N, C-alpha and C positions, 0 to 999 in steps of 0.2 A: 321328740323324746324328752327334751328339757321341759317343754310346756306340760307334758303329761306328769312328769315328776313334780313340778311345782304345783299343779292342780291337786295331786294326791297329798303332798306335804301340807298344803293349806287345809284340805279336807280333814286330815288327821288332827291338825292343830285345833280346828273348830270343834271336832268331836270331843277331844279331851277338855277343851274349855267348857263345853256344855255339861260335861261330867263334873265340873268344878275341880278339876285336877290341875295343879300348877305344873308346868313342864314346857319343854321345847322339843322340836322335831328336827333331826339332822338327816341328811341323805348321805349314805355311805355307798360308794361305788364298789360293788363286789364283782367277781369274775363272771358269774352267770346272770345276775340281775341286781338292781339296786335294793338296798336295805334301808328302810325308814326306821330310825331309832328314836323312840320317845325317851327323853331324859327327864326323870322326875324323882322326887323324894318319896313319892307314893307308889313305887313300883309294885309292891306287894298286892295292892288293890287291883292294879291293871293285869298283873300276871296270874294271880290266884293260885289255888292248890294244883300242883302238877301242870301249870300253864293253862288251866281250863279257861280262865277269864281272858287270857291273851288270845286263845283260839277263837273264843266267841267274838271278841273285839275285832280280830282279823277277818272273820266271816262277815261281820257287819260292814266294816270299812271296804272290803273287797266288793260287796254288793253295791254300796254307795259309789265307790270309785268307778265300777263298770258302768253304772247309769250316768255318772257325771261325764266320763270320757265318751260314751256313746252320744250324749247330747252335744259334745264338743266335736263330733264327726270322726271319732276314732272307733273303727270297727273291730280291729284285732284286740285280743285280750292282752292287757299290760301285766307282765309278771313281775312281782316284787316280794320282798319279805318285810313283814312288820315285826319290830323288835322293841323291847322295853329294857333300857339299861344293859344292853348286850346279852340278855337272857337267852335269846334264840341262837346267837353266835356261839355262846358257850355250849348250848345243848347240841348244836350241829357238830362241834368239835368232839363232844362226848360220843355222839353216834358214830362218827368216823373212827374214833379210837376203838370203840367196841367192835366195829366191823373188822378192823385190822387185826385185833386180838383174836377174834373168832376165825378169821381166815388163817392165821398162823396155827391156831388149834386144829383146824381141818387138815392143814398140810402136815403138821407134826404127827397127829394121830391117824392120818389117812382114812378119815371117815367124815360123813356129813355132820355139820353143826347146825342146830336149829336155834335161831335167835328168838328173843321174846317178841310177842306181838307189838306192832308199832303202827303209827299212822302212815298214810300214803307218802307224805313228804319225806319222812324219815326213811322209809323203804327206798325211795328214789335216791336218797343220799347214799345209802348202803350199796345199791346196785351200781351207782356211778363210781364210788371210791374203789369198789372191788373189781370193776372192769379193768383196772390197772394191773391186776394179777392175772397173767396168762394161764396159770395152772388152776384157777378157781372160776367157778361159774355160780351164779345165784339164781334162785327161783322163789317167787312169792307163792305162798300156799295158804289155804284157809279162807274164811269169810270174815268180813268186817264185823265187829271190831277186833277179832282175834287173828287177823291176817298177819303173817310173819314171813321171814326169809329163811330159806335153807341154803347154807353155804356148802357147795359140793366141789370135789376135786374134778377138774376137767380132764376126763379120761383120754381124750384125743391128744392132749399135750403131754400127758404123763407117759403114754405108751411109746 
């Protein structure tokens, strides 16, 4: 695992260097997977509007990392988060807070609450955080890119 993390850290550093962006890469140990954080003064360029550049950079680096790790003999997929100046960490906290607020709204008003459309990673965060609420269940509905979560009261617990 350490070797994989170091290979990915080096890969990220090489990619941002080729983009002529000055910065460094840190590995932050998170609960579920490591988070690679690019520290730079040019964060806006890497993040882009609504994180679109970061999503594209993440896709590119994941493809490159998968190929690199496969050549290194690693068959299973290595899961991690790519971040720039803690943008993703703040966004994850915002998603968790929004999920909690909407769960409280569903409990208080005793009706389903529909969240705004979001990406698969954000939906996974919402499902995970709300699994801690025994009186709430979540369901993803719709088709990409309009897929969203419905927060429902868990009737089996309430009855």
